[in-house]
GUVEXMAR-589281 format. One line per field, with one value per residue (C-alpha): residue in one letter; x, y, z. Coordinates in steps of 0.25 Angstrom, whole numbers, plus 5000, padded with zeros to 4 digits. Example, Ala and Ser with C-alpha at 12.3 -4.5 7.8 and 13.67 -1.06 7.14 Angstrom:
BEGIN
aa c(A S) $
xx c(5049 5055) $
yy c(4982 4996) $
zz c(5031 5029) $
END
This chain:
BEGIN
aa c(M T R T P P G A T P S S S R P A L L R F L G G V R T V T G S K F L V E S D H A R I L V D C G L F Q G F A D L R R R N W A K L P C D A S D I H A V V I T H A H L D H C G Y L P R L V R H G F R G P I L T S T P T A R L A E I V L R D S A K L Q M E A A Q H A N E H G W S K H H P A A P L Y D D E D V D Q T V K F F D P V D V G S E V E I M G G T L L K L H H G G H I L G S A W A H L T L E D G H T L A V S G D L G R P G H P L L L P P E P F S G A D V L L M E S T Y G D R R H D T D T A R A E F A A V V T R T L A R G G T V V I P A F A I D R T E V V L H E L A A L R R D G T L P R H V P V Y V D S P M A L A A L Q V Y R D A L R G R S P E L R P E A L A Q G E A A I S P E P F L A A R S V E E S I E I N N T S G P A V I V S S A G M A T G G R V L H H L H R T L P D S R N A V V I V G F A A A G T R A R D L V D G A R T L K M F G E Y I P V R A E V A D V P H F S A H A D A D Q I I D W L R G A P A P H T T Y L V H G E E S A A E T L R D R L D R E L G W T A V V P R S G E G V L V R) $
xx c(4882 4888 4900 4898 4908 4899 4900 4904 4896 4895 4897 4907 4910 4923 4934 4940 4956 4963 4976 4987 4991 4999 5001 5006 5019 5020 5012 5008 5001 4988 4980 4972 4963 4951 4945 4933 4926 4918 4927 4939 4942 4955 4956 4967 4976 4989 5001 5015 5025 5038 5049 5049 5046 5033 5031 5033 5020 5012 5015 5012 5000 4987 4985 4970 4966 4963 4951 4946 4946 4932 4934 4945 4944 4954 4955 4962 4969 4985 4993 4996 4981 4975 4987 4986 4971 4973 4983 4972 4962 4972 4972 4957 4950 4936 4930 4927 4937 4929 4935 4930 4927 4939 4949 4944 4946 4960 4964 4961 4972 4981 4980 4981 4995 4999 4996 5002 5017 5016 5016 5026 5037 5034 5038 5048 5055 5054 5059 5071 5072 5073 5062 5065 5054 5052 5044 5041 5025 5016 5009 4995 4991 4983 4971 4972 4969 4957 4950 4953 4946 4933 4932 4934 4920 4920 4912 4907 4915 4907 4898 4898 4897 4897 4908 4902 4894 4894 4909 4907 4916 4916 4925 4929 4937 4951 4957 4970 4969 4956 4946 4955 4946 4947 4940 4929 4925 4916 4917 4909 4910 4908 4922 4928 4940 4945 4956 4963 4968 4978 4972 4971 4978 4970 4977 4977 4974 4964 4957 4948 4953 4950 4936 4940 4942 4928 4934 4934 4938 4951 4959 4970 4977 4988 5001 5009 5012 5009 5023 5023 5015 5012 5016 5007 5012 5028 5025 5019 5029 5041 5034 5033 5047 5053 5046 5052 5065 5067 5058 5069 5080 5075 5072 5059 5050 5045 5034 5032 5016 5005 4996 4984 4984 4997 4999 4985 4991 5004 4996 4989 5002 5007 4996 4997 5011 5007 4996 5008 5019 5027 5025 5028 5018 5029 5033 5026 5019 5019 5010 5016 5008 4996 4989 4992 4984 4974 4972 4972 4959 4953 4955 4951 4939 4936 4938 4929 4919 4922 4926 4921 4936 4942 4945 4936 4947 4952 4938 4938 4952 4946 4956 4965 4969 4978 4983 4995 4992 5000 5004 5006 5000 5009 5002 5009 5022 5028 5022 5029 5042 5041 5041 5052 5059 5057 5068 5065 5058 5044 5035 5032 5022 5022 5019 5021 5022 5032 5041 5038 5036 5029 5032 5039 5051 5054 5055 5062 5072 5076 5073 5080 5095 5093 5095 5086 5074 5066 5057 5047 5040 5027 5021 5025 5036 5034 5047 5054 5048 5058 5050 5055 5068 5070 5063 5074 5085 5088 5100 5096 5083 5081 5072 5071 5083 5094 5095 5093 5100 5092 5097 5084 5079 5070 5058 5049 5035 5028 5017 5009 5006 4991 4992 4988 5000 5000 4993 4982 4980 4979 4969 4962 4959 4958 4944 4940 4936 4950 4952 4952 4966 4972 4982 4993 4997 5000 5013 5027 5030 5036 5023 5013 5020 5021 5006 5003 5009 5002 4988 4991 4998 4987 4975 4977 4973 4978 4988 4995 5004 5000 5010 5008 5000 4995 4980 4971 4957 4948 4940) $
yy c(5012 5005 4995 4991 4978 4968 4971 4984 4993 5008 5022 5027 5042 5038 5045 5036 5033 5036 5028 5030 5016 5021 5032 5041 5049 5040 5040 5023 5015 5024 5017 5025 5017 5025 5018 5021 5010 5004 5006 5004 5011 5010 5022 5016 5003 5005 4999 5005 5008 5013 5012 4997 5001 5006 4995 4985 4992 4985 4973 4978 4976 4986 4991 4984 4971 4973 4966 4977 4987 4988 4996 5001 5014 5015 5029 5025 5012 5016 5005 5015 5016 5003 4992 4986 4982 4968 4967 4972 4962 4950 4954 4954 4966 4963 4977 4985 4993 5006 5015 5020 5010 5014 5013 4998 4995 5001 4995 4981 4985 4989 4979 4968 4974 4975 4960 4955 4965 4961 4946 4946 4955 4943 4933 4940 4943 4928 4924 4932 4934 4948 4951 4949 4941 4926 4923 4938 4938 4949 4959 4953 4945 4943 4937 4948 4958 4947 4948 4963 4969 4961 4972 4985 4992 5004 5017 5028 5039 5052 5043 5041 5027 5020 5011 5008 5013 5027 5028 5034 5036 5044 5044 5057 5056 5057 5061 5053 5039 5035 5032 5038 5045 5053 5048 5054 5045 5049 5042 5036 5048 5058 5062 5062 5058 5059 5052 5060 5046 5050 5064 5066 5079 5087 5088 5072 5070 5061 5063 5074 5080 5073 5077 5089 5086 5090 5089 5079 5078 5072 5069 5062 5068 5062 5071 5064 5076 5085 5093 5093 5101 5094 5101 5093 5102 5100 5085 5082 5090 5082 5070 5073 5077 5064 5056 5064 5064 5049 5045 5055 5047 5033 5028 5024 5032 5024 5028 5021 5025 5019 5011 5018 5032 5036 5026 5034 5048 5044 5038 5051 5060 5049 5051 5067 5066 5054 5065 5074 5068 5068 5054 5047 5036 5028 5027 5015 5018 5006 5003 4993 4989 4979 4988 5002 4996 4990 5004 5010 5004 5008 5023 5019 5014 5027 5036 5026 5028 5042 5041 5055 5055 5057 5071 5075 5076 5062 5059 5065 5058 5044 5033 5042 5049 5038 5031 5036 5028 5019 5012 4999 4991 4981 4970 4959 4955 4952 4965 4972 4965 4968 4984 4982 4976 4987 4998 5012 5024 5021 5025 5015 5017 5007 5004 5005 5020 5021 5008 5000 4988 4984 4983 4997 4992 4984 4995 5003 4992 4992 5009 5014 5011 5018 5034 5035 5031 5039 5034 5044 5045 5050 5051 5050 5042 5037 5035 5023 5019 5017 5028 5039 5033 5036 5050 5052 5050 5035 5031 5015 5009 4995 4986 4970 4969 4977 4991 4998 5011 5022 5030 5033 5047 5049 5058 5062 5068 5067 5076 5066 5059 5059 5064 5079 5088 5097 5109 5099 5093 5107 5111 5098 5102 5116 5120 5108 5108 5106 5092 5091 5083 5081 5069 5069 5055 5048 5057 5057 5063 5076 5077 5074 5086 5097 5094 5094 5109 5113 5110 5116 5130 5131 5124 5124 5111 5100 5088 5078 5069 5056 5044 5029 5022 5035 5036 5049 5052 5055 5067) $
zz c(5024 5036 5038 5052 5055 5062 5078 5077 5087 5084 5092 5102 5108 5110 5099 5089 5090 5077 5076 5066 5062 5048 5038 5049 5046 5034 5021 5022 5031 5033 5045 5052 5064 5069 5081 5090 5100 5089 5076 5071 5056 5050 5039 5029 5030 5022 5021 5026 5015 5015 5025 5032 5045 5038 5030 5044 5050 5040 5047 5060 5067 5069 5083 5081 5076 5061 5064 5073 5064 5058 5044 5036 5028 5015 5010 4997 4990 4993 5000 5011 5013 5011 5008 5024 5022 5018 5030 5040 5032 5035 5050 5051 5046 5041 5040 5028 5020 5017 5006 4992 4980 4971 4984 4987 4972 4971 4985 4981 4969 4980 4990 4979 4974 4988 4992 4980 4982 4996 4992 4982 4989 5002 4991 4984 4999 5002 4988 4990 5006 5006 5017 5032 5034 5032 5024 5020 5019 5013 5022 5015 5002 4990 5001 5011 5000 4995 5010 5009 4998 5002 5015 5004 5007 4997 5001 4993 4994 4999 5006 5023 5027 5040 5044 5057 5067 5068 5059 5045 5033 5021 5011 5002 4990 4992 4979 4982 4973 4966 4979 4990 5000 5013 5024 5034 5046 5055 5068 5079 5087 5076 5074 5060 5054 5040 5034 5020 5016 5004 5000 4985 4978 4971 4959 4956 4941 4943 4956 4961 4974 4988 4994 5003 5018 5026 5039 5052 5065 5063 5049 5046 5034 5025 5023 5012 5006 5018 5016 5000 4990 4975 4963 4952 4940 4944 4946 4932 4925 4934 4930 4915 4916 4922 4911 4901 4905 4908 4894 4888 4892 4888 4904 4910 4919 4932 4941 4954 4957 4966 4958 4964 4958 4957 4944 4937 4942 4934 4923 4922 4920 4911 4902 4901 4899 4888 4882 4882 4876 4887 4889 4874 4869 4867 4880 4888 4901 4911 4924 4930 4942 4942 4954 4946 4933 4944 4949 4937 4932 4944 4941 4927 4931 4940 4926 4920 4931 4932 4946 4954 4960 4947 4941 4930 4920 4924 4921 4907 4903 4907 4907 4900 4912 4917 4905 4899 4885 4884 4895 4899 4911 4917 4925 4925 4931 4916 4912 4922 4918 4905 4907 4916 4904 4896 4893 4886 4891 4899 4910 4922 4933 4943 4958 4969 4969 4981 4974 4987 4978 4964 4951 4951 4958 4946 4937 4947 4947 4934 4931 4942 4939 4924 4925 4913 4922 4931 4942 4946 4960 4958 4971 4989 4990 5005 5013 5012 4999 4986 4979 4991 4991 4975 4977 4989 4978 4983 4973 4975 4978 4984 4977 4977 4987 4979 4976 4964 4959 4957 4943 4938 4939 4950 4950 4962 4958 4971 4966 4959 4973 4975 4988 4992 4995 5006 5001 4996 5010 5017 5005 5008 5023 5021 5024 5033 5047 5055 5062 5076 5070 5058 5058 5046 5041 5029 5027 5031 5045 5039 5029 5039 5048 5038 5034 5050 5051 5039 5043 5056 5050 5039 5044 5059 5060 5071 5064 5069 5062 5070 5074 5070 5079 5086 5089 5091 5094 5083 5088) $
END
């Protein structure tokens, strides 16, 4: 299968140049550009999130024209890996977007939600005058997303495809979210490049572990939890305990959760608590996120279709694996407002996971001032996000132009993350032939440097924490 754009010419013996355009010393904005004489391939195309100076980079011009990029490879459907695609298309990209079939389906959901939120935020800013830009404008809109999804070109995981003359791509199951993959590129000159994307953890309750790393000349390895270790058993106990405490005092549990996969994992855990009686049947569980509900349907379809990515035990449970019945879906704004008007014990699962936007902000606005309530952070919270502020003990939180007091209990349960921890990353790499160089990406600086030192000490590998905009040869 060849995806060669018109006018492309094959084969050069000169080494390719790899440029780090995002996802370096931060966990957002993943973009890695591979350039040879005849091909420019972008691996991942994510949005920056978090601190304002990072978000401003979403508006910056790329170091090459979007129209000069021949193809994009997307490892998975989270916003920090695919969320810049409509902006790239707006600026002239017209090549194939290569990814797995589930990722193509989930990414469309993510991008449509992203455009909607940006358009709403721009409108709100213009109506209330809180933006520095006059008028405020979205990074991209619905029309850009409509154009973007036309370029999705799904490939079969495990099958090698030719992107253009002499450049080959093979995706391997990544175990992070449904459809996630790590990518292996064979370049025109024969050198190889592997990109881990976000690597899943072996203990994911729904997905099988990632396929083993098989080696490459150059490896881009995520380092989100490069300095930490997950303790899943403790996490499950902590999660159950905070739910029990909060319901006992008549409070509401708010769980900011990524719409893709984290919501499914949280619902899986709530279903288990429902079955063992920890979560009484009279306590409602609300899922308040149109994007999460759309993604939930993709997971249900995967369960019905017995996807090879899913664990046998999840397949045996079927849809019950992600259904803590009864749970109530809020699709419309009116249904979301109705949840916010209810009182008494309840559990609300809502996005965005880092509380950077979305409907969860309205629930936090209502529940944070009341000490009976609790907010449970169930994954990685990037610096500069409201979720991170809560984890770090903030006593106030700014939302909708005002500061809200934080009196609710805040529980940090990051071990629900779908990312591999440091030990699991080392185990995934151990036994593979050593790359010439391993570049540690998608991690805050301290995490990446800690993992670099472990790779040197335990595996004897040459590992580097690159800098944004840096270019290196693939050899």
